[in-house]
Backbone as JSON Lines, residues from 0, in Angstrom:
{"i":0,"aa":"M","n":[-84.79,-44.67,-37.0],"ca":[-83.53,-44.09,-37.4],"c":[-82.41,-44.76,-36.61]}
{"i":1,"aa":"A","n":[-81.27,-44.98,-37.26],"ca":[-80.14,-45.65,-36.62],"c":[-79.5,-44.75,-35.57]}
{"i":2,"aa":"D","n":[-78.95,-45.4,-34.53],"ca":[-78.25,-44.65,-33.49],"c":[-76.91,-44.13,-33.98]}
{"i":3,"aa":"S","n":[-76.29,-44.87,-34.92],"ca":[-75.0,-44.45,-35.46],"c":[-74.86,-44.95,-36.9]}
{"i":4,"aa":"L","n":[-73.96,-44.31,-37.62],"ca":[-73.69,-44.66,-39.01],"c":[-72.25,-45.17,-39.11]}
{"i":5,"aa":"A","n":[-72.07,-46.3,-39.78],"ca":[-70.72,-46.84,-39.99],"c":[-70.15,-46.2,-41.25]}
{"i":6,"aa":"V","n":[-69.0,-45.53,-41.12],"ca":[-68.34,-44.89,-42.26],"c":[-66.84,-45.16,-42.17]}
{"i":7,"aa":"E","n":[-66.14,-44.9,-43.27],"ca":[-64.68,-44.98,-43.3],"c":[-64.13,-43.63,-43.72]}
{"i":8,"aa":"V","n":[-63.01,-43.26,-43.16],"ca":[-62.27,-42.07,-43.58],"c":[-60.94,-42.57,-44.12]}
{"i":9,"aa":"V","n":[-60.59,-42.17,-45.36],"ca":[-59.37,-42.67,-45.98],"c":[-58.51,-41.52,-46.5]}
{"i":10,"aa":"Y","n":[-57.19,-41.76,-46.47],"ca":[-56.21,-40.82,-46.99],"c":[-55.06,-41.66,-47.53]}
{"i":11,"aa":"A","n":[-54.64,-41.4,-48.76],"ca":[-53.61,-42.22,-49.38],"c":[-52.4,-41.38,-49.76]}
{"i":12,"aa":"L","n":[-51.24,-41.87,-49.38],"ca":[-49.97,-41.32,-49.82],"c":[-49.4,-42.28,-50.86]}
{"i":13,"aa":"P","n":[-48.37,-41.9,-51.6],"ca":[-47.83,-42.81,-52.61],"c":[-47.37,-44.15,-52.03]}
{"i":14,"aa":"D","n":[-46.91,-44.15,-50.78],"ca":[-46.37,-45.38,-50.21],"c":[-47.16,-45.92,-49.01]}
{"i":15,"aa":"Q","n":[-48.24,-45.26,-48.64],"ca":[-49.0,-45.71,-47.47],"c":[-50.44,-45.22,-47.55]}
{"i":16,"aa":"Q","n":[-51.36,-46.05,-47.06],"ca":[-52.77,-45.69,-47.02],"c":[-53.24,-45.73,-45.56]}
{"i":17,"aa":"Y","n":[-54.1,-44.78,-45.25],"ca":[-54.71,-44.72,-43.92],"c":[-56.2,-44.95,-44.09]}
{"i":18,"aa":"V","n":[-56.74,-45.93,-43.39],"ca":[-58.17,-46.23,-43.43],"c":[-58.65,-46.32,-41.99]}
{"i":19,"aa":"V","n":[-59.61,-45.47,-41.65],"ca":[-60.15,-45.46,-40.29],"c":[-61.64,-45.74,-40.37]}
{"i":20,"aa":"A","n":[-62.07,-46.86,-39.81],"ca":[-63.5,-47.19,-39.74],"c":[-64.03,-46.67,-38.41]}
{"i":21,"aa":"L","n":[-65.19,-46.01,-38.47],"ca":[-65.76,-45.48,-37.24],"c":[-67.27,-45.37,-37.36]}
{"i":22,"aa":"D","n":[-67.91,-45.24,-36.22],"ca":[-69.34,-45.0,-36.14],"c":[-69.55,-43.55,-35.74]}
{"i":23,"aa":"V","n":[-70.43,-42.87,-36.46],"ca":[-70.72,-41.47,-36.17],"c":[-72.23,-41.31,-35.98]}
{"i":24,"aa":"P","n":[-72.64,-40.32,-35.22],"ca":[-74.08,-40.1,-35.05],"c":[-74.71,-39.53,-36.32]}
{"i":25,"aa":"P","n":[-75.99,-39.8,-36.55],"ca":[-76.68,-39.2,-37.69],"c":[-76.57,-37.68,-37.61]}
{"i":26,"aa":"G","n":[-76.45,-37.05,-38.77],"ca":[-76.3,-35.6,-38.81],"c":[-74.85,-35.14,-38.82]}
{"i":27,"aa":"T","n":[-73.91,-36.09,-38.82],"ca":[-72.49,-35.74,-38.86],"c":[-72.1,-35.3,-40.26]}
{"i":28,"aa":"T","n":[-71.31,-34.25,-40.35],"ca":[-70.83,-33.77,-41.65],"c":[-69.57,-34.54,-42.05]}
{"i":29,"aa":"L","n":[-69.17,-34.37,-43.31],"ca":[-67.93,-34.98,-43.76],"c":[-66.76,-34.48,-42.91]}
{"i":30,"aa":"R","n":[-66.71,-33.17,-42.66],"ca":[-65.66,-32.6,-41.82],"c":[-65.71,-33.22,-40.42]}
{"i":31,"aa":"G","n":[-66.89,-33.38,-39.88],"ca":[-67.04,-33.97,-38.55],"c":[-66.52,-35.4,-38.5]}
{"i":32,"aa":"A","n":[-66.8,-36.18,-39.54],"ca":[-66.31,-37.56,-39.59],"c":[-64.78,-37.58,-39.66]}
{"i":33,"aa":"I","n":[-64.21,-36.67,-40.44],"ca":[-62.75,-36.59,-40.54],"c":[-62.15,-36.23,-39.18]}
{"i":34,"aa":"E","n":[-62.74,-35.26,-38.52],"ca":[-62.22,-34.85,-37.2],"c":[-62.36,-35.98,-36.18]}
{"i":35,"aa":"R","n":[-63.49,-36.69,-36.18],"ca":[-63.7,-37.8,-35.24],"c":[-62.73,-38.96,-35.5]}
{"i":36,"aa":"S","n":[-62.31,-39.12,-36.76],"ca":[-61.4,-40.22,-37.1],"c":[-60.0,-40.02,-36.53]}
{"i":37,"aa":"R","n":[-59.67,-38.77,-36.16],"ca":[-58.35,-38.39,-35.65],"c":[-57.25,-38.56,-36.68]}
{"i":38,"aa":"I","n":[-57.62,-38.67,-37.95],"ca":[-56.63,-38.81,-39.01],"c":[-55.81,-37.53,-39.17]}
{"i":39,"aa":"L","n":[-56.38,-36.39,-38.75],"ca":[-55.64,-35.13,-38.83],"c":[-54.47,-35.12,-37.85]}
{"i":40,"aa":"E","n":[-54.57,-35.87,-36.77],"ca":[-53.46,-35.99,-35.82],"c":[-52.4,-36.94,-36.36]}
{"i":41,"aa":"T","n":[-52.85,-38.0,-37.03],"ca":[-51.93,-38.98,-37.6],"c":[-51.18,-38.41,-38.79]}
{"i":42,"aa":"C","n":[-51.86,-37.61,-39.59],"ca":[-51.28,-37.03,-40.81],"c":[-51.37,-35.51,-40.73]}
{"i":43,"aa":"P","n":[-50.45,-34.86,-40.04],"ca":[-50.55,-33.41,-39.84],"c":[-50.4,-32.6,-41.13]}
{"i":44,"aa":"E","n":[-49.94,-33.22,-42.21],"ca":[-49.81,-32.49,-43.48],"c":[-51.17,-32.21,-44.14]}
{"i":45,"aa":"I","n":[-52.23,-32.84,-43.66],"ca":[-53.56,-32.61,-44.21],"c":[-54.06,-31.24,-43.76]}
{"i":46,"aa":"D","n":[-54.46,-30.44,-44.72],"ca":[-55.05,-29.12,-44.45],"c":[-56.4,-29.12,-45.18]}
{"i":47,"aa":"L","n":[-57.48,-29.19,-44.44],"ca":[-58.8,-29.28,-45.07],"c":[-59.16,-28.04,-45.87]}
{"i":48,"aa":"A","n":[-58.43,-26.94,-45.68],"ca":[-58.65,-25.75,-46.51],"c":[-58.01,-25.93,-47.89]}
{"i":49,"aa":"V","n":[-57.06,-26.87,-48.0],"ca":[-56.34,-27.11,-49.26],"c":[-56.75,-28.44,-49.88]}
{"i":50,"aa":"N","n":[-56.76,-29.49,-49.07],"ca":[-57.09,-30.83,-49.58],"c":[-58.57,-30.93,-49.9]}
{"i":51,"aa":"G","n":[-58.89,-31.55,-51.02],"ca":[-60.28,-31.78,-51.37],"c":[-60.85,-32.94,-50.57]}
{"i":52,"aa":"I","n":[-62.17,-32.99,-50.51],"ca":[-62.89,-34.06,-49.8],"c":[-63.92,-34.63,-50.76]}
{"i":53,"aa":"G","n":[-64.13,-35.94,-50.68],"ca":[-65.14,-36.56,-51.52],"c":[-65.65,-37.84,-50.9]}
{"i":54,"aa":"V","n":[-66.6,-38.44,-51.6],"ca":[-67.17,-39.73,-51.19],"c":[-67.21,-40.61,-52.43]}
{"i":55,"aa":"F","n":[-66.56,-41.75,-52.36],"ca":[-66.51,-42.7,-53.47],"c":[-66.1,-42.03,-54.78]}
{"i":56,"aa":"G","n":[-65.06,-41.19,-54.72],"ca":[-64.5,-40.59,-55.93],"c":[-65.21,-39.36,-56.45]}
{"i":57,"aa":"R","n":[-66.22,-38.89,-55.76],"ca":[-66.94,-37.68,-56.19],"c":[-66.73,-36.59,-55.14]}
{"i":58,"aa":"R","n":[-66.29,-35.42,-55.62],"ca":[-66.03,-34.32,-54.69],"c":[-67.31,-33.87,-54.02]}
{"i":59,"aa":"R","n":[-67.17,-33.56,-52.73],"ca":[-68.3,-33.09,-51.94],"c":[-67.84,-31.97,-51.02]}
{"i":60,"aa":"A","n":[-68.78,-31.19,-50.55],"ca":[-68.48,-30.09,-49.63],"c":[-68.29,-30.64,-48.21]}
{"i":61,"aa":"P","n":[-67.39,-30.05,-47.44],"ca":[-67.17,-30.52,-46.07],"c":[-68.42,-30.46,-45.2]}
{"i":62,"aa":"E","n":[-69.37,-29.61,-45.56],"ca":[-70.6,-29.46,-44.77],"c":[-71.66,-30.5,-45.11]}
{"i":63,"aa":"D","n":[-71.45,-31.29,-46.17],"ca":[-72.42,-32.34,-46.54],"c":[-72.48,-33.4,-45.44]}
{"i":64,"aa":"L","n":[-73.65,-33.99,-45.28],"ca":[-73.83,-35.03,-44.26],"c":[-73.38,-36.38,-44.78]}
{"i":65,"aa":"V","n":[-72.82,-37.19,-43.89],"ca":[-72.42,-38.55,-44.27],"c":[-73.63,-39.47,-44.17]}
{"i":66,"aa":"A","n":[-73.58,-40.55,-44.94],"ca":[-74.63,-41.57,-44.92],"c":[-73.99,-42.91,-44.56]}
{"i":67,"aa":"E","n":[-74.8,-43.84,-44.13],"ca":[-74.35,-45.18,-43.76],"c":[-73.5,-45.8,-44.87]}
{"i":68,"aa":"G","n":[-72.35,-46.33,-44.49],"ca":[-71.5,-47.07,-45.42],"c":[-70.63,-46.24,-46.34]}
{"i":69,"aa":"E","n":[-70.64,-44.92,-46.19],"ca":[-69.85,-44.09,-47.1],"c":[-68.37,-44.13,-46.74]}
{"i":70,"aa":"R","n":[-67.55,-43.92,-47.79],"ca":[-66.1,-43.81,-47.63],"c":[-65.73,-42.36,-47.87]}
{"i":71,"aa":"V","n":[-65.37,-41.66,-46.82],"ca":[-64.98,-40.25,-46.9],"c":[-63.51,-40.2,-47.3]}
{"i":72,"aa":"E","n":[-63.22,-39.58,-48.43],"ca":[-61.86,-39.56,-48.98],"c":[-61.27,-38.16,-48.87]}
{"i":73,"aa":"I","n":[-60.02,-38.1,-48.45],"ca":[-59.28,-36.84,-48.41],"c":[-58.29,-36.89,-49.56]}
{"i":74,"aa":"Y","n":[-58.38,-35.93,-50.46],"ca":[-57.55,-35.92,-51.66],"c":[-56.31,-35.05,-51.48]}
{"i":75,"aa":"R","n":[-55.19,-35.5,-52.04],"ca":[-53.96,-34.7,-52.03],"c":[-53.99,-33.74,-53.21]}
{"i":76,"aa":"P","n":[-53.3,-32.6,-53.09],"ca":[-53.23,-31.67,-54.23],"c":[-52.48,-32.31,-55.4]}
{"i":77,"aa":"L","n":[-52.82,-31.92,-56.62],"ca":[-52.12,-32.42,-57.79],"c":[-50.71,-31.86,-57.82]}
{"i":78,"aa":"L","n":[-49.76,-32.69,-58.25],"ca":[-48.38,-32.24,-58.35],"c":[-48.12,-31.54,-59.68]}
{"i":79,"aa":"V","n":[-48.82,-31.98,-60.73],"ca":[-48.66,-31.42,-62.07],"c":[-50.04,-31.16,-62.64]}
{"i":80,"aa":"D","n":[-50.19,-30.03,-63.3],"ca":[-51.43,-29.7,-63.98],"c":[-51.7,-30.77,-65.04]}
{"i":81,"aa":"P","n":[-52.9,-31.37,-65.09],"ca":[-53.18,-32.43,-66.07],"c":[-52.93,-32.0,-67.52]}
{"i":82,"aa":"K","n":[-53.24,-30.76,-67.86],"ca":[-53.0,-30.3,-69.23],"c":[-51.5,-30.27,-69.54]}
{"i":83,"aa":"E","n":[-50.72,-29.81,-68.59],"ca":[-49.26,-29.77,-68.78],"c":[-48.7,-31.19,-68.9]}
{"i":84,"aa":"A","n":[-49.2,-32.12,-68.13],"ca":[-48.74,-33.51,-68.21],"c":[-49.03,-34.09,-69.59]}
{"i":85,"aa":"R","n":[-50.19,-33.8,-70.16],"ca":[-50.52,-34.28,-71.51],"c":[-49.58,-33.66,-72.55]}
{"i":86,"aa":"R","n":[-49.3,-32.37,-72.4],"ca":[-48.37,-31.71,-73.34],"c":[-47.0,-32.37,-73.29]}
{"i":87,"aa":"R","n":[-46.52,-32.64,-72.09],"ca":[-45.21,-33.28,-71.95],"c":[-45.19,-34.66,-72.59]}
{"i":88,"aa":"R","n":[-46.24,-35.43,-72.37],"ca":[-46.3,-36.77,-72.98],"c":[-46.37,-36.67,-74.49]}
{"i":89,"aa":"G","n":[-47.07,-35.66,-75.0],"ca":[-47.19,-35.48,-76.45],"c":[-45.89,-35.08,-77.11]}
{"i":90,"aa":"R","n":[-45.0,-34.43,-76.38],"ca":[-43.71,-34.0,-76.93],"c":[-42.67,-35.11,-76.91]}
{"i":91,"aa":"R","n":[-42.88,-36.14,-76.13],"ca":[-41.9,-37.22,-76.06],"c":[-41.87,-38.0,-77.37]}
{"i":92,"aa":"P","n":[-40.69,-38.41,-77.81],"ca":[-40.62,-39.22,-79.04],"c":[-41.23,-40.6,-78.81]}
{"i":93,"aa":"Q","n":[-41.87,-41.1,-79.83],"ca":[-42.51,-42.42,-79.74],"c":[-41.46,-43.45,-79.84]}
């Protein structure tokens, strides 16, 4: 078994991206990797009770364990409901 796992923690804003590469011990959760990355200090607007978490575009629970090479993603809340956005686009004249 490996002594540590190489993972990335990422968070993207419209004008800036944060990518933190780090090594974590086996058995680390997604939440643990985020906390170890210190990205919560860099981006205080992140609230893990509100922001979703995923790996490679698939939502996952904060208690899930990370695996070697995974990219832990912190998602921002949606600004507009997707259904409402489609309705608005449908009402616009062609």
